[in-house]
N, C-alpha and C positions, 0 to 999 in steps of 0.2 A: 557461750562459748568462749575457750580460754584462750592465750596465746600458747603457741606449741611450747614445753618445757617451761612453762613461766606458772600456772597453775594459781592465778591470783582466786584470795577468796570470795570475790563476787564477780559473777561473769557480766559481761555489758547488756545480753538478754534479762537477767535478775535486776541489772540496775535500771532497766526500762519497767519493770514491777513495780520497784521501791517507788522510782518518781513518781508513780502514775497520782497517788493523793498531792505531791505539789504541784504536780502542773494541774490538776483538776481544780485545787485550790486557789492557782493563779488564773485560772480561766474562768472562774465561779465571780472571784472578786474582784479582777483588776478589767477583765479583756473587754464585757459589755458597759463600761463606766460611761467611755466617751459616747457613745451616741445615745445615752438613756441623758446626761448632763446635756448635749447638744440642743436636745427637745425643751427637756424642762426649762434651760435659760433661754431658749428663744434664738440660741445660735446658729440653727438651722436654715431661719429665714435671711440670714445673712449671707450663707455659703451659698444658698440658692440665687441670691440676689447678682451675685458674682457669674461670671461664664460656667459654675462648676453647675452638673443638670444632679438631680435623685441619681441615676445611673452611676455617673461617676465619684458621686460622694459615698455612695455603697460600697464601690471597689476599693476607693481608698480606705474605706473603712476596714473591708475583708483584707486589705493588704496588709493594714497597719497590725491586725488583731493576730495575722500569719507570722510576720517577721515576729513579734512580739512572744506568741506561743512558740515558734524555733528557739529564740533563746533560750527559753528554758527547759526544750524537747531534747534539741542538738548538744547547745553548749557542754554540759554537765558531764554526758557518756563520751563527745571528745575530748573532754579536758582528763576524764578518767581512765580511756583510751592510751591518751599523751603519755600520762604518768608513769601507767604501767609498760610504755615500751621502752620509757626512760631508764626506768630503775630497772628493768631485763636488758636493757643494754641490747637492743634488736639490731641483730646484723641484717646482710641483705637477703639472706635466703628468706626470712621473716618478714623483710618488707611489704612484699606482695598482700601476704596475709592480713598484714596491719592496713594496709592500704583498702584492700577487700572490705574489710571491717568498718573501716571507717566510712567507707562508702554507705552499707547497710544502716550504718547510724545515721547518716543526713536523709537516707531515703525514708528510714523508719520515723525518724523526728518530723520528716517533714508530711508525712501522712498525717501521723496523729496531729499537727498542727494546722492540717489542710481541715479535716473532718471538725476537730473544735471549732475552729474559725468559723466555719459556713452556721455551724450549731450555734454559736455564740451569737450570731449576726443575724439570725433568725429570730432566737430568743430577745436580743436586745430591741429587733425592731418593735417588738411589742409590747414587751416590759415594761411597766415603771419604777420597777425596783429589782434591778440587777443579780443582785447576789440571791435573792428568795426564788425569783424566776430561774434561775441557772442551777442553783441547789437543787429545788424541786424535779428539773429536767435531769440533770445527771444521776442525782440519788435513784429517781424512779426506775431510771435506765439499767443503773446496777442491780435494784431489787427486781427486776423483769428478767434480768441474766441470769440470777441466782435461779429463780422460779421457772426459767426453761429450761436451763440447763440440768435441773431435777425431774425435770419431765422427760428430757431429753433419755435419761439413763431408764425411764421406764418404758420405752417404747415410742415414742411419740418423735414425729419427724425434728431433725437438726435443722432442716430450713426456717425453722419458727426461728430459731436465734439470728435471722438475719434483720427482723423489726428493730432491733435495738441497737443504734447507732453509735454509741458508747463501746457495747461490746464489737462492735465491727472494726472500730479504731484499734482497739486491740487485736483482735485476728489479725488485722492485718499483719502490725509487728512480728506477730506470729508464724505466719506466712513469708516475712523475709528473713527471721534468724531461723525458723523451726521451731518446733517444741521444745518445750524444757521440763525435762523430768521432775525437777524440783519446783516447779510451778502451777496451781490450782489453775483452770482454764474451763470455759463454756467448749462443750464436747462438740466442735465444729466438723469431726472427722464423718467424712461421705459429703461434706461441700465442697465443691472443686473450688480450687482458687480462682478462678476467673467470675464464678458466681459471685464468692465476697468480693470481689471488684468491683462487679458490676452492680452489689448492693450499695456497696460503699456510696459509688458514683450517684447511684438512684438518691442517696440519704443527702448526697452535697448538692446536687439538684434540684430537692425538694426543699431546702434549706434555701436556697439562694432565691429560689422561686417564691417562697414565702417571703423574704425581706423585701424583695422587688414590690409583687402585690401590695402590701403593706404600704410602704413610703409610696407608691404611685396613688394610693387613695386617702392618704397622711394630708390633710389640710394644715396648710402652714400659715400661723400668723406673724403679721409684721410688728 
């Protein structure tokens, strides 16, 4: 989506696609490290000896991961938007368009961050090596998306795509901005928007439930 009369070389929607790899690398390499380090160094026992409960610990970790991913998923597109607005000397007539686009950026970045944060929380709850587990999850999800997309073109129901949480996160961005003809995408056509949203919510609740289950069964040594 470009500004009226501006025509930037890369639209904001395309920028989200270009950022997908850096965001995933950040999620894989950085986001789960804190939880795993807490268990490995037995710092978790010190935290739980305080009024901090397992639920509040998980909530704090989820919030920290969410905010960190938001800095990566929301910050660069907003800076890009602001830079183009300054260069184009956006007037009052285009100001509302810029504000609407900024709202879509914040919403899309927050949806991506929420999806990745909850998945990372579940991975970090079980894994001993953050990068290996996260890489396996997101790479397998990407491979699964490609396989399912190929299957959909051969007449298989597009609802099979809903089993890929990483692909769902990208599809949520598509639903916010609308499809871009220059960007390849899995074929979610025919799947209602509310179904995509419900599937994303289901994956989020499943990831949170997995993390809660793991930490309630975790034996903490002092």
